[in-house]
KEKOL-452637 format. One record per residue (C-alpha): residue in three letters; x, y, z. Coordinates in Angstrom, 1 decimal. Example, Ala and Ser with C-alpha at 12.3 -4.5 7.8 and 13.67 -1.06 7.14 Angstrom:
2
R     r        u        v        w
R   ALA     12.3     -4.5      7.8
R   SER     13.7     -1.1      7.1
END
This chain:
161
R     r        u        v        w
R   MET     -0.1      0.0      0.0
R   ARG      2.9      2.4      0.8
R   THR      4.3      1.8     -2.7
R   ILE      1.0      2.7     -4.3
R   THR      0.6      5.8     -2.3
R   ALA      4.2      6.8     -3.1
R   ALA      3.7      6.2     -6.8
R   ILE      0.5      8.2     -6.8
R   LYS      2.4     11.1     -5.0
R   ILE      5.2     11.0     -7.6
R   VAL      2.7     11.1    -10.3
R   LEU      0.8     14.1     -8.8
R   PHE      4.1     15.9     -8.2
R   ILE      5.1     15.5    -11.9
R   VAL      1.7     16.4    -13.2
R   SER      1.5     19.5    -11.0
R   THR      5.1     20.5    -11.8
R   LEU      4.7     20.1    -15.5
R   GLY      1.2     21.6    -15.5
R   LEU      2.3     24.8    -13.8
R   TYR      5.5     25.0    -15.8
R   TRP      3.7     24.6    -19.1
R   THR      1.2     27.4    -17.9
R   TRP      4.2     29.7    -17.2
R   PHE      6.0     28.7    -20.4
R   ILE      3.0     29.5    -22.6
R   LEU      1.6     32.6    -20.7
R   ARG      5.0     34.3    -20.3
R   ILE      4.8     35.4    -23.7
R   PHE      1.7     37.6    -22.9
R   ILE      2.5     38.6    -19.4
R   PRO      3.9     42.1    -18.9
R   ASN      5.2     41.6    -15.3
R   LYS      7.0     38.5    -15.4
R   VAL      8.6     38.7    -11.9
R   HIS      5.2     38.9    -10.2
R   TRP      3.7     36.2    -12.3
R   ARG      6.8     34.0    -11.9
R   GLN      6.4     34.3     -8.2
R   ILE      2.8     33.3     -8.4
R   ILE      3.5     30.2    -10.4
R   PHE      6.4     29.4     -8.1
R   ALA      4.0     29.8     -5.1
R   GLY      1.6     27.4     -6.7
R   TRP      4.2     24.9     -7.3
R   THR      5.4     25.1     -3.7
R   LYS      1.7     24.8     -2.3
R   SER      1.2     21.7     -4.5
R   PHE      4.5     20.2     -3.4
R   VAL      3.7     20.8      0.3
R   SER      0.3     19.5      0.0
R   ILE      1.2     16.3     -2.0
R   SER      3.9     15.5      0.4
R   ASN      1.9     16.1      3.5
R   MET      4.6     18.4      4.6
R   ARG      3.9     20.3      7.8
R   VAL      5.7     23.7      8.0
R   VAL      5.8     25.4     11.3
R   VAL      7.0     29.1     11.4
R   VAL      8.5     30.5     14.5
R   GLY      8.5     34.3     14.2
R   THR      7.7     36.4     11.2
R   PRO      8.9     35.3      7.8
R   PRO     10.9     37.9      5.9
R   GLN      9.2     39.9      3.3
R   PRO     10.7     40.7     -0.2
R   PRO     13.3     42.2     -0.7
R   PHE     15.4     40.0      1.6
R   PHE     18.7     38.0      1.6
R   LEU     18.5     34.8      3.4
R   VAL     21.4     32.4      4.1
R   THR     20.2     29.0      5.4
R   ASN     21.2     25.3      5.8
R   HIS     20.2     22.8      3.2
R   LEU     19.6     19.1      4.0
R   SER     17.6     17.9      1.0
R   TYR     15.7     19.3     -2.0
R   THR     12.4     19.3      0.1
R   ASP     14.1     22.4      1.8
R   ILE     13.3     24.5     -1.2
R   ALA      9.5     23.9     -0.9
R   ALA      9.7     24.3      3.0
R   ILE     11.3     27.6      2.7
R   ARG      9.5     28.9     -0.3
R   SER      6.3     28.2      1.3
R   VAL      6.8     30.9      3.9
R   ALA      9.4     33.2      2.2
R   LYS      8.7     34.6     -1.2
R   GLY     12.0     34.7     -3.2
R   ILE     14.2     33.1     -5.7
R   PHE     17.1     30.7     -5.1
R   VAL     20.8     30.6     -5.8
R   ALA     21.9     27.1     -6.9
R   LYS     25.0     25.4     -8.1
R   ALA     25.6     25.7    -11.7
R   GLU     25.3     21.8    -12.2
R   VAL     21.6     22.1    -11.6
R   GLU     21.3     24.2    -14.7
R   THR     22.4     21.2    -16.8
R   TRP     19.8     18.8    -15.2
R   PHE     17.2     17.5    -17.9
R   LEU     14.1     19.6    -17.7
R   ALA     14.7     20.6    -14.0
R   GLY     17.5     22.9    -15.1
R   ARG     15.1     24.7    -17.5
R   ILE     12.4     24.9    -14.9
R   CYS     14.7     26.4    -12.3
R   ARG     16.1     28.8    -14.8
R   ASP     12.6     30.0    -15.7
R   ARG     11.6     30.3    -12.0
R   GLY     14.4     32.9    -11.6
R   THR     17.2     30.7    -10.1
R   ILE     20.6     32.2    -10.2
R   PHE     23.4     29.8    -10.8
R   ILE     26.9     30.0     -9.5
R   ASP     29.9     27.8    -10.6
R   ARG     31.2     26.7     -7.0
R   ALA     34.5     25.5     -8.8
R   ASN     35.3     28.9    -10.4
R   ARG     35.8     31.7     -7.8
R   ARG     35.8     34.2    -10.6
R   ASP     32.0     33.4    -11.1
R   ILE     31.3     35.0     -7.6
R   PRO     31.2     38.7     -8.7
R   ARG     28.7     37.8    -11.6
R   ALA     26.4     35.9     -9.2
R   GLY     26.7     38.8     -6.7
R   GLU     25.7     41.3     -9.3
R   LEU     22.7     39.1    -10.2
R   ILE     21.8     38.9     -6.6
R   VAL     22.0     42.7     -6.0
R   ALA     19.9     43.2     -9.3
R   ARG     17.1     40.8     -7.8
R   LEU     17.2     42.5     -4.6
R   ASP     16.8     45.9     -6.2
R   MET     13.8     44.4     -8.3
R   GLY     12.1     43.7     -5.0
R   GLU     12.6     40.0     -4.9
R   GLY     13.9     37.9     -2.0
R   VAL     17.1     35.7     -2.5
R   VAL     17.6     32.6     -0.6
R   VAL     21.1     31.2     -0.5
R   PHE     22.0     27.6      0.9
R   GLN     25.4     27.7      2.4
R   ARG     27.7     24.9      1.2
R   VAL     28.1     22.4      4.0
R   LYS     28.7     18.7      4.1
R   ARG     25.4     16.8      4.6
R   PRO     25.1     14.7      7.7
R   ARG     25.1     10.9      6.9
R   ALA     22.2     10.1      9.4
R   ARG     18.8     10.4      7.5
R   LYS     16.9     11.6     10.5
R   PHE     14.0     14.1     10.7
R   CYS     15.4     17.5     10.9
R   ARG     13.5     20.5     12.2
R   LEU     13.7     23.5     10.0
R   THR     13.2     26.9     11.8
R   LEU     13.2     30.2      9.9
R   ARG     13.7     33.3     12.1
R   SER     13.6     36.9     10.9
END
């Protein structure tokens, strides 16, 4: 039964992701304020992910309002949905993500800033993009680069402003 439930959730996640992305992909041609609508589509994806995965997000304090610059820890890819569900912004990701099939395109279209961690000379370029996004009124979330713990235990994620 757990396998069937997991399969259904995966299918729902894929359908919601592709459905929202294709909505954005088609309508972006006609949308004048792309930043605003990109945030709405990203929020829709986040809500669907949180709902499908039965994620419970508990907020302690007041989440930051854009524009903000948030540096946080990152344990898994579900952190993106958890953080995005309460903090409206875009993410900075490692450059390799941009090369991933379909996911790289979706991330790029959602406003992700990519940085080549192996090339220190890429830092000023990424920094300029971050400042530009902040100037546009967007929040920016950066996950610090840390080694992941080997234990796969439930971790509590707390956002504090």
